[in-house]
C-alpha positions in Angstrom: 21.9 -3.7 16.1 21.4 -7.4 16.6 18.7 -8.1 19.5 16.3 -10.9 21.0 12.7 -10.0 20.4 10.1 -11.7 22.0 6.4 -11.8 20.3 3.4 -12.6 22.8 0.0 -12.6 21.8 -3.2 -15.5 22.3 -3.5 -15.2 18.7 -0.7 -17.0 16.0 -0.7 -20.0 13.8 -2.5 -22.1 13.3 -5.3 -20.0 14.2 -6.1 -17.4 11.4 -6.3 -13.5 11.5 -4.7 -10.3 11.1 -3.0 -10.1 14.2 -1.7 -13.8 13.4 -0.3 -12.7 9.8 1.2 -9.3 11.5 3.1 -11.2 13.8 4.5 -13.9 11.4 6.0 -11.4 8.6 6.9 -9.0 10.8 8.7 -11.6 12.6 10.2 -13.0 9.4 11.9 -9.7 8.4 13.3 -9.2 11.8 14.7 -12.5 11.5 16.0 -11.7 7.8 17.7 -8.2 9.6 20.1 -10.2 11.6 17.7 -10.3 14.6 16.7 -13.2 16.6 13.0 -13.7 17.2 11.0 -15.9 19.2 6.9 -16.5 19.8 4.9 -17.2 22.9 1.2 -18.1 22.6 -1.0 -20.9 24.0 -1.3 -24.4 23.0 -3.6 -25.3 19.8 -5.1 -28.8 20.1 -1.8 -31.2 20.0 0.4 -28.3 19.4 2.1 -27.7 22.9 5.5 -27.6 23.6 8.7 -25.6 21.2 7.8 -25.5 17.3 10.1 -24.7 14.4 8.6 -22.4 11.3 10.1 -20.7 8.5 13.4 -19.5 8.5 13.9 -21.1 12.3 11.1 -19.0 14.2 10.9 -20.8 17.1 7.6 -20.6 18.6 6.2 -21.7 22.4 3.0 -23.4 22.6 2.4 -23.2 26.0 0.3 -25.8 28.0 -2.3 -23.1 29.3 -6.2 -23.6 29.0 -7.9 -21.8 27.0 -10.9 -19.5 28.7 -12.8 -17.7 25.8 -12.5 -17.0 22.5 -8.8 -18.3 21.7 -7.7 -16.2 25.0 -6.2 -17.9 28.1 -7.3 -17.0 31.8 -5.3 -13.5 32.7 -4.1 -15.0 36.3 -0.7 -12.8 35.9 1.0 -14.6 38.9 0.4 -18.4 37.8 2.4 -17.8 34.7 5.1 -16.1 36.1 7.9 -19.2 36.7 7.1 -20.4 32.7 7.3 -17.0 31.1 10.4 -15.8 33.4 11.9 -18.8 32.6 11.5 -18.3 28.6 12.6 -14.8 28.8 16.0 -16.2 30.5 16.6 -19.1 28.6 16.3 -17.1 25.2 17.9 -14.2 26.6 15.1 -11.9 25.5 16.0 -8.1 25.4 12.5 -6.7 24.2 8.8 -8.2 25.0 6.5 -7.2 21.9 3.2 -7.6 22.8 0.1 -7.7 20.3 -3.6 -7.1 21.2 -5.8 -5.7 24.0 -8.0 -8.9 23.5 -5.1 -11.1 24.2 -5.0 -11.8 28.2 -1.2 -13.8 26.9 0.2 -10.5 25.9 -1.0 -8.2 29.2 1.0 -10.8 31.0 3.9 -10.3 28.8 3.9 -6.6 29.1 3.6 -7.0 33.3 5.8 -9.8 33.6 8.6 -8.3 31.3 8.2 -4.9 32.8 8.8 -6.6 36.6 12.2 -8.2 35.0 13.4 -5.0 33.9 12.8 -5.9 30.2 11.9 -3.3 27.4 8.4 -3.6 26.6 6.3 -2.3 23.2 2.7 -3.1 22.8 1.1 -3.1 19.3 -2.7 -2.4 19.6 -4.7 -3.7 16.7 -8.3 -2.9 17.4 -10.5 -0.3 18.7 -12.7 -0.4 21.9 -15.7 1.4 22.9 -15.7 3.2 26.5 -18.9 2.1 27.7 -19.9 -1.4 27.8 -18.9 -3.4 30.8 -16.4 -5.4 28.7 -15.2 -2.4 27.0 -14.7 -0.9 30.7 -13.0 -4.2 32.1 -10.7 -4.3 29.5 -9.8 -0.7 29.1 -8.5 -0.7 32.8 -6.7 -3.7 32.2 -4.9 -2.2 29.5 -4.2 1.0 31.1 -2.7 -1.6 33.6 -0.4 -3.3 31.5 0.2 -0.4 30.0 1.5 2.1 32.6 5.0 0.3 32.6 5.1 -0.2 28.4 8.1 1.8 27.1 6.6 2.6 23.8 3.3 1.6 22.1 2.5 1.0 18.2 -1.2 1.5 16.6 -2.2 0.5 13.1 -3.9 3.6 12.2 -4.2 7.5 13.7 -7.5 6.7 14.4 -6.5 3.8 16.7 -3.6 5.8 18.4 -6.5 8.3 19.1 -8.5 5.4 21.1 -5.7 3.9 22.7 -4.7 7.4 24.1 -8.0 7.9 25.4 -8.9 4.6 26.7 -5.7 3.7 28.4 -4.7 6.9 29.4 -1.3 6.8 27.5 1.1 10.0 27.1 0.8 10.5 23.5 4.2 10.9 23.2 4.8 7.1 23.5 2.7 6.1 21.1 3.5 5.6 17.4 1.7 5.1 14.2 2.8 2.0 12.0 0.2 0.3 9.6 -0.2 -2.9 8.8 1.2 -4.3 5.4 0.1 -7.2 2.9 2.6 -9.5 0.8 1.3 -8.2 -2.6 3.4 -11.5 -4.4 1.0 -13.8 -2.5 -2.1 -11.7 -2.6 -1.6 -11.3 -7.0 -3.9 -11.2 -9.5 -5.3 -14.1 -11.2 -8.0 -12.9 -13.9 -8.8 -16.2 -15.2 -10.4 -17.5 -12.1 -12.9 -14.7 -12.5 -16.3 -15.3 -14.4 -17.1 -13.2 -17.7 -20.9 -14.1 -17.0 -21.8 -12.5 -14.1 -20.3 -10.0 -11.4 -19.4 -11.9 -8.4 -19.1 -9.7 -5.1 -16.6 -11.3 -2.8 -17.3 -10.8 1.5 -14.6 -12.3 3.4 -14.7 -12.0 6.9 -15.5 -13.1 10.6 -19.4 -13.3 10.4 -19.8 -11.3 13.6 -21.9 -8.6 14.5 -18.7 -5.9 14.6 -18.2 -6.9 11.3 -21.4 -5.5 10.3 -23.4 -9.1 9.2 -26.6 -7.8 9.8 -25.8 -4.7 7.3 -24.6 -7.4 4.7 -27.7 -9.3 4.5 -30.0 -6.5 4.0 -27.8 -5.4 1.1 -27.2 -8.8 -0.4 -31.2 -9.4 -0.7 -31.5 -5.8 -2.3 -28.7 -6.3 -4.5 -29.8 -9.9 -5.7 -33.5 -8.6 -6.3 -32.4 -5.6 -8.5 -29.5 -7.5 -10.1 -29.6 -10.6 -11.8 -26.2 -11.4 -12.8 -24.5 -10.4 -9.4 -23.7 -13.1 -7.2 -22.2 -13.5 -3.5 -19.3 -15.2 -2.9 -18.6 -15.5 0.8 -16.0 -16.6 3.0 -15.6 -16.8 7.1 -17.8 -18.2 9.8 -19.1 -17.1 12.9 -22.3 -16.8 14.9 -24.4 -14.2 12.6 -23.8 -16.9 9.8 -27.7 -17.6 10.3 -28.6 -14.4 8.9 -27.0 -15.2 5.5 -28.6 -18.7 5.4 -32.2 -17.4 6.1 -31.9 -14.9 3.7 -30.4 -17.5 1.1 -33.0 -19.8 1.9 -36.2 -17.4 2.0 -35.5 -16.1 -1.4 -34.4 -19.1 -3.2 -30.9 -17.9 -4.1 -28.9 -20.9 -3.3 -27.3 -20.4 -6.9 -26.5 -16.9 -6.3 -25.3 -17.0 -2.9 -22.4 -19.3 -1.8 -21.4 -19.8 1.9 -17.6 -21.0 2.2 -17.4 -21.4 5.5 -14.0 -21.1 7.6 -10.8 -20.7 5.1 -7.4 -21.2 5.6 -5.2 -18.2 4.7 -3.6 -20.0 1.5 -7.3 -20.3 0.2 -8.0 -16.5 0.6 -6.0 -15.2 -2.7 -7.9 -17.5 -4.7 -11.4 -16.7 -3.1 -10.5 -13.0 -4.0 -9.6 -13.6 -7.5 -13.0 -15.2 -8.3 -14.6 -11.6 -7.5 -14.5 -8.6 -9.3 -15.9 -6.3 -6.4 -14.9 -6.5 -3.0 -17.5 -5.7 0.1 -16.9 -4.9 3.8 -19.2 -3.8 6.0 -17.6 -3.8 9.2 -18.8 -1.4 12.0 -15.4 -0.4 13.6 -12.1 -1.2 12.4 -8.6 0.2 13.5 -7.5 -1.1 9.8 -8.8 -3.7 7.8 -6.2 -5.7 6.2 -9.2 -7.4 4.0 -9.6 -4.5 1.7 -6.0 -4.2 1.4 -5.6 -7.8 0.0 -8.5 -7.5 -1.7 -7.4 -4.4 -3.7 -4.0 -6.4 -4.3 -5.7 -9.2 -6.0 -7.5 -6.1 -8.1 -11.0 -6.0 -7.1 -13.0 -3.0 -6.6 -13.4 -2.0 -3.1 -16.9 -1.1 -1.3 -16.3 -0.3 2.4 -18.1 1.4 5.3 -16.1 4.9 6.2 -15.5 3.6 10.2 -12.6 3.7 12.2 -9.3 3.9 10.4 -10.3 2.3 7.3 -10.3 6.0 5.4 -6.5 6.2 6.0 -5.8 2.8 4.5 -6.6 3.0 0.6 -6.3 6.4 -1.2 -10.0 7.8 -2.1 -9.5 6.5 -5.9 -9.1 2.9 -4.8 -12.0 2.8 -2.2 -16.0 3.3 -2.8 -16.6 4.7 0.8 -19.7 4.9 2.3 -21.6 5.4 5.6 -22.8 2.1 7.9 -26.3 1.9 6.8 -28.3 -0.1 4.2 -29.2 2.5 1.7 -26.0 4.1 1.7 -23.9 0.4 1.1 -26.5 -0.7 -1.2 -26.0 2.6 -3.4 -21.9 2.2 -3.1 -22.1 -1.7 -4.1 -24.4 -0.1 -7.4 -22.0 2.3 -8.1 -19.1 -0.1 -8.0 -21.2 -2.4 -10.2 -21.7 -0.2 -12.9 -18.3 1.7 -12.8 -17.4 -2.3 -13.5 -19.8 -2.3 -16.3 -18.5 0.8 -17.8 -14.6 -0.8 -17.7 -13.6 2.5 -15.3 -12.0 -0.3 -13.1 -8.0 0.0 -12.8 -6.1 -2.7 -14.6 -5.7 -5.5 -11.8 -2.0 -5.5 -12.1 -1.4 -2.2 -12.0 -3.5 -1.7 -8.6 -1.5 -4.6 -7.4 1.9 -2.4 -8.1 0.5 0.8 -6.9 -0.3 -1.3 -3.6 3.1 -2.6 -3.3 4.7 0.4 -3.5 1.6 1.7 -0.4 2.8 -1.3 1.7 5.5 -3.5 2.0 6.5 -5.6 5.2 10.4 -4.2 5.1 9.3 -0.7 5.4 6.7 -1.6 8.7 9.6 -3.5 9.7 12.0 -1.0 9.2 9.5 1.7 11.3 9.7 -0.6 13.8 13.2 -1.2 14.5 13.7 2.4 14.9 10.8 2.0 17.8 13.4 -1.0 19.0 16.4 1.7 19.1 14.7 4.4 20.8 13.3 2.2 23.7 17.0 0.1 24.2 18.6 3.7 25.0 16.0 4.6 27.3 17.0 4.5 30.7 15.6 1.7 33.5 12.9 3.3 35.2 12.9 3.0 39.2 10.4 1.0 41.2 8.5 4.8 42.6 8.7 6.0 38.8 6.5 2.7 38.0 4.0 2.9 40.7 3.9 6.3 39.9 2.5 5.7 36.0 
């Protein structure tokens, strides 16, 4: 069944991240299945107005000022004329919004609901319940989802979190995991050094990604293993911690900080290492570990959030989020690699290909679309009662 779907989020290309990649890949597969898909996001620099991407994906870069962390100010009322015009002009049937962090996604849900359109929300993150920002975001999400037809979470841990914090009926929440393009993230063994073991980290350098733990683990491993180097891609406010460790211990030749990476570069960075390290303190679903496994790396990760659901136990070394456990897990991976216990990179890539593919994610998403398409329109009284 052909339909017009509008993807809405503050996070889209040229910005890089898991949400951006999810929206783009899902849109491409939906177009391949005969649907019309448009994307609505805010402007990025001089990228304003309508742009076209692969396979005719139409993107509206709205001229709305960014307030903080790539998000617009959540005014709701001010953007109604512009968003309403786009919905009518494109004959939108379903509004699919992404990320609870995105103010534009919340606006899309509310305006779409006001116009009588079917709405879907995909939550990509876990939230707390105690701090001020979480309380405000959770209340805003509760309001936005009160009229939403269906929610999608990327893990069962994420579903439980969303149901609790947004007070959503669990029957209206489905779990559809993220995916990865295994053809893009394929092994290139010739890029790997045979003289040493390289541990790769690709992450935003922020508190939530466990940079404090990362710095201490790197320090301990460098003290104990002279043939282990670290290659770190990503940037953020916690970068100074890694720079301090590097300068204080004179490890400039063993710790390489690459800074912000283009998405096209990530594959080549991953393939320069033998082991991937993830130190996240909270995570609904970690795309980075799937991409690393797809490139044939041994994966060491903290056991938090939805991460245990992502990879089978034989493909990942799970540890508690503390320095001794992470160090022990990384040492085990190093020893296993030296002993030749790692899986063939090409075999691992093939395993990930069978576990995760965008065609499967798209098929499951379209089942959600089919389900909400036959739902009857709710009355104003029913909307307010929620």
